[in-house]
C-alpha positions as CSV (number, residue, x, y, z in Angstrom):
1,M,-67.1,43.8,74.9
2,K,-69.9,45.1,72.6
3,N,-71.5,43.1,69.8
4,Y,-70.9,44.2,66.3
5,S,-72.5,43.8,62.9
6,V,-70.7,42.9,59.6
7,L,-71.8,44.8,56.5
8,M,-70.9,43.5,53.0
9,T,-72.3,44.6,49.6
10,I,-72.2,42.2,46.7
11,Y,-72.5,42.8,42.9
12,K,-73.1,40.3,40.1
13,D,-69.6,40.5,38.7
14,E,-67.9,39.2,41.9
15,K,-66.1,35.9,41.6
16,P,-67.9,33.2,43.8
17,S,-64.7,31.9,45.2
18,Y,-63.6,35.4,46.4
19,F,-67.1,36.0,47.9
20,K,-67.0,32.8,49.8
21,A,-63.4,33.4,51.1
22,S,-64.4,36.9,52.3
23,I,-67.5,35.5,54.2
24,E,-65.4,32.8,55.8
25,S,-62.8,35.3,56.9
26,M,-65.4,37.2,58.8
27,L,-67.0,34.1,60.3
28,S,-63.5,33.1,61.5
29,Q,-63.0,36.1,63.7
30,T,-61.7,35.5,67.2
31,I,-64.7,37.5,68.5
32,P,-67.7,36.4,66.3
33,T,-70.4,38.7,65.0
34,D,-74.1,38.1,65.8
35,D,-75.4,40.0,62.8
36,F,-74.1,39.6,59.2
37,V,-75.8,41.9,56.7
38,V,-75.3,41.2,53.0
39,V,-76.7,43.8,50.6
40,C,-77.2,42.4,47.1
41,D,-76.8,45.4,44.8
42,G,-79.0,44.3,41.9
43,E,-79.6,40.8,40.5
44,L,-76.9,38.3,41.2
45,T,-75.7,35.2,39.3
46,D,-77.0,31.8,40.3
47,E,-73.6,30.9,41.7
48,L,-73.5,33.9,44.1
49,N,-77.2,33.3,45.0
50,N,-76.3,29.7,45.9
51,I,-73.6,30.8,48.2
52,I,-75.9,33.1,50.0
53,T,-78.5,30.4,50.3
54,E,-75.9,28.0,51.7
55,Y,-74.8,30.4,54.4
56,K,-78.3,31.5,55.2
57,S,-79.4,27.9,55.6
58,K,-76.3,26.9,57.7
59,Y,-76.3,29.9,60.0
60,N,-80.0,30.5,60.2
61,D,-80.7,33.9,61.8
62,L,-77.1,35.2,61.6
63,F,-77.4,36.4,58.0
64,N,-79.7,39.3,57.0
65,I,-80.0,39.4,53.2
66,I,-81.2,42.6,51.6
67,R,-81.9,42.5,47.9
68,L,-82.1,45.8,45.9
69,D,-84.3,45.8,42.8
70,K,-81.4,47.1,40.6
71,N,-77.8,48.1,40.8
72,Y,-77.6,51.4,42.6
73,G,-73.9,51.4,43.4
74,V,-71.9,50.8,46.6
75,G,-72.8,54.1,48.3
76,Y,-76.6,53.5,48.2
77,A,-76.2,49.8,49.0
78,S,-73.9,50.6,52.0
79,A,-76.4,53.2,53.3
80,K,-79.2,50.6,53.2
81,G,-77.0,48.1,54.9
82,V,-76.1,50.6,57.7
83,V,-79.7,51.1,58.5
84,A,-80.4,47.4,58.6
85,C,-77.5,46.5,61.0
86,K,-78.8,45.8,64.5
87,N,-75.7,46.8,66.4
88,D,-74.2,50.2,66.7
89,L,-70.7,49.0,65.8
90,I,-70.4,47.9,62.2
91,A,-67.4,46.2,60.6
92,K,-67.3,47.0,56.8
93,M,-66.1,44.2,54.6
94,D,-65.5,44.0,50.8
95,S,-66.8,40.9,49.0
96,D,-63.4,39.9,47.6
97,D,-60.9,40.6,50.5
98,I,-59.7,38.5,53.4
99,S,-59.8,39.8,57.0
100,Y,-57.3,38.4,59.5
101,P,-58.9,36.5,62.3
102,I,-57.8,39.0,64.9
103,R,-59.1,42.1,63.0
104,C,-62.5,42.7,64.7
105,E,-61.1,41.9,68.2
106,K,-58.3,44.5,67.6
107,E,-60.9,47.1,66.4
108,L,-63.3,46.4,69.3
109,N,-60.5,46.9,71.7
110,E,-60.0,50.4,70.3
111,F,-63.6,51.3,71.0
112,E,-63.3,49.9,74.5
113,K,-60.2,52.1,75.1
114,N,-61.8,55.3,73.9
115,P,-65.5,56.1,74.2
116,E,-65.1,59.1,71.9
117,L,-64.0,56.9,68.9
118,V,-66.4,56.6,66.0
119,L,-64.3,54.9,63.3
120,V,-61.1,52.8,63.2
121,G,-59.2,51.3,60.3
122,S,-55.9,49.6,59.7
123,F,-53.1,49.0,57.2
124,V,-53.7,46.4,54.5
125,R,-51.5,44.0,52.4
126,E,-52.3,44.5,48.8
127,F,-51.7,41.3,46.9
128,S,-52.0,39.7,43.4
129,D,-50.7,36.5,41.9
130,N,-47.1,37.8,41.6
131,K,-46.5,40.5,44.2
132,S,-47.7,42.0,47.5
133,F,-47.0,45.2,49.5
134,I,-48.2,47.1,52.5
135,R,-50.6,50.0,52.1
136,K,-50.2,52.2,55.1
137,V,-52.4,55.1,56.3
138,P,-51.9,57.8,58.9
139,V,-52.4,56.7,62.5
140,E,-52.5,59.9,64.7
141,Y,-55.6,62.0,64.6
142,E,-53.9,65.2,63.4
143,Q,-52.1,63.2,60.7
144,I,-55.4,61.7,59.5
145,V,-57.1,65.1,59.3
146,K,-54.2,66.6,57.3
147,F,-53.9,63.6,55.0
148,S,-57.7,63.6,54.4
149,R,-57.4,66.9,52.6
150,L,-55.6,65.1,49.7
151,R,-57.0,61.6,49.7
152,S,-58.7,59.0,51.8
153,P,-57.0,58.4,55.2
154,F,-58.5,55.0,55.6
155,N,-58.5,51.6,53.9
156,N,-62.2,51.3,53.4
157,P,-62.5,47.5,53.8
158,T,-60.8,47.6,57.2
159,I,-63.1,50.1,58.9
160,M,-65.3,49.5,61.9
161,F,-67.6,52.4,62.8
162,S,-70.4,53.7,64.9
163,K,-73.8,53.4,63.1
164,S,-75.2,56.3,65.1
165,A,-72.3,58.6,64.3
166,V,-72.5,57.7,60.6
167,I,-76.2,58.3,60.4
168,E,-75.8,61.6,62.3
169,V,-73.6,63.0,59.5
170,G,-75.9,61.7,56.7
171,N,-74.8,58.1,56.2
172,H,-73.3,57.0,52.9
173,S,-74.5,58.9,49.8
174,R,-75.5,57.6,46.4
175,L,-72.0,58.0,44.9
176,R,-70.8,55.0,43.0
177,R,-67.1,55.8,43.7
178,G,-65.6,58.0,46.4
179,E,-68.5,57.4,48.8
180,D,-66.0,56.3,51.4
181,Y,-63.9,59.5,51.1
182,E,-67.0,61.6,51.3
183,L,-68.2,59.8,54.5
184,F,-64.7,60.2,56.1
185,A,-64.7,63.9,55.3
186,K,-68.1,64.4,56.9
187,L,-67.1,62.6,60.1
188,I,-63.8,64.6,60.4
189,R,-65.6,67.8,59.6
190,A,-68.1,67.1,62.3
191,G,-65.3,66.8,64.8
192,K,-65.6,63.0,65.3
193,Y,-62.6,61.2,66.7
194,V,-61.2,58.6,64.2
195,T,-58.0,56.5,64.2
196,N,-56.0,53.7,62.5
197,I,-54.3,50.7,63.9
198,P,-50.7,50.6,62.7
199,E,-50.7,47.0,61.5
200,C,-52.1,44.9,58.7
201,L,-55.5,43.3,59.5
202,L,-56.7,42.5,56.0
203,D,-55.5,41.2,52.6
204,Y,-56.7,43.4,49.8
205,R,-57.0,41.7,46.4
206,I,-55.7,43.6,43.4
207,S,-55.5,42.9,39.6
208,E,-55.1,44.8,36.4
209,N,-58.8,45.3,36.5
210,T,-58.4,47.1,39.8
211,Y,-56.4,49.9,38.2
212,A,-58.6,50.0,35.1
213,K,-61.6,50.9,37.4
214,R,-59.6,53.7,39.1
215,N,-60.4,56.1,36.3
216,N,-63.9,57.3,37.0
217,Y,-63.1,61.0,37.1
218,G,-66.7,62.2,37.2
219,E,-67.7,60.2,40.3
220,L,-64.5,61.1,42.2
221,K,-65.1,64.8,41.3
222,Q,-68.5,64.5,42.9
223,S,-67.0,63.3,46.2
224,Y,-64.5,66.2,46.2
225,N,-67.3,68.6,45.4
226,V,-69.2,67.4,48.5
227,A,-66.0,67.8,50.6
228,R,-65.6,71.3,49.3
229,K,-69.2,72.2,50.0
230,I,-69.0,71.1,53.6
231,G,-65.8,73.0,54.1
232,H,-63.4,70.1,54.4
233,I,-61.3,71.2,51.5
234,S,-60.8,74.7,50.0
235,N,-61.6,75.8,46.5
236,S,-57.9,75.7,45.5
237,E,-57.5,72.2,47.0
238,Y,-60.7,71.1,45.1
239,I,-59.2,72.4,41.8
240,F,-55.8,70.7,42.5
241,L,-57.5,67.3,43.4
242,C,-59.7,67.4,40.3
243,F,-56.7,68.2,38.1
244,V,-54.7,65.3,39.6
245,Q,-57.6,62.8,39.2
246,F,-58.2,64.0,35.7
247,V,-54.6,63.3,34.7
248,F,-54.7,60.0,36.6
249,S,-57.8,58.9,34.8
250,K,-56.2,59.5,31.3
251,M,-53.2,57.4,32.0
252,P,-52.7,54.0,30.4
253,V,-53.6,51.3,33.0
254,K,-49.9,50.2,33.4
255,L,-48.8,53.8,34.1
256,R,-51.7,54.3,36.4
257,Q,-50.7,51.2,38.4
258,F,-47.1,52.4,38.6
259,S,-48.1,55.9,39.8
260,Y,-50.5,54.5,42.4
261,E,-47.9,52.2,43.8
262,C,-45.4,55.0,44.1
263,M,-48.0,57.1,46.0
264,I,-49.0,54.6,48.6
265,R,-47.1,54.0,51.7
266,R,-45.4,50.6,52.0
267,D,-42.7,48.7,54.0
């Protein structure tokens, strides 16, 4: 089975306990990585830096720490990380989520089964202090393509992808939000084969702040605009999506949360 890299970006506002739990979940995989790339998107707090120093010291050459001179956003940071990864297969990971131990083994098996595969994701369990539910995504390729014309067909923190395929379509862009949707649209538009594993492989942390951040209309509009320019969505679909996101961005946080939970797929 092929080696794989782990790619994680970290920003100063992350909670140290979440950051550490996320790293530990990736170090506890049934098939371990030999390359863990952490991109520091701007200056970090002393607590976060101490965690990085701890792991770098403990695991020596496993961790590759990249420090950006300022906060550029997750799209730019991810692009830098992709280039730095030494393996072609890259497991993306958010700095506050928890991957199940079997996650990477399951995803590597998908690449073993299908040499045409360039990206795989899975379902997630969204959780907070008082509730949890399953966020499903389409599994079959045709369903993924159709679904992607409305919104992202992947749970971004679960994906494992081919570095060479991602670089071929232009890598992540500088978008601060919606960079994942843009990348998925570019891969699908280029005819690359993608899929999802129909089971939960990651716990996705949510809070009221999560929904408060889901209101950046301008940045999402940019990603839809890119999808329109490359021909992934039509002009009418672009107008519809921008309208929906504009309305969504103006909702009170509680209503936005309710609307979001009604839209996602759950058990």
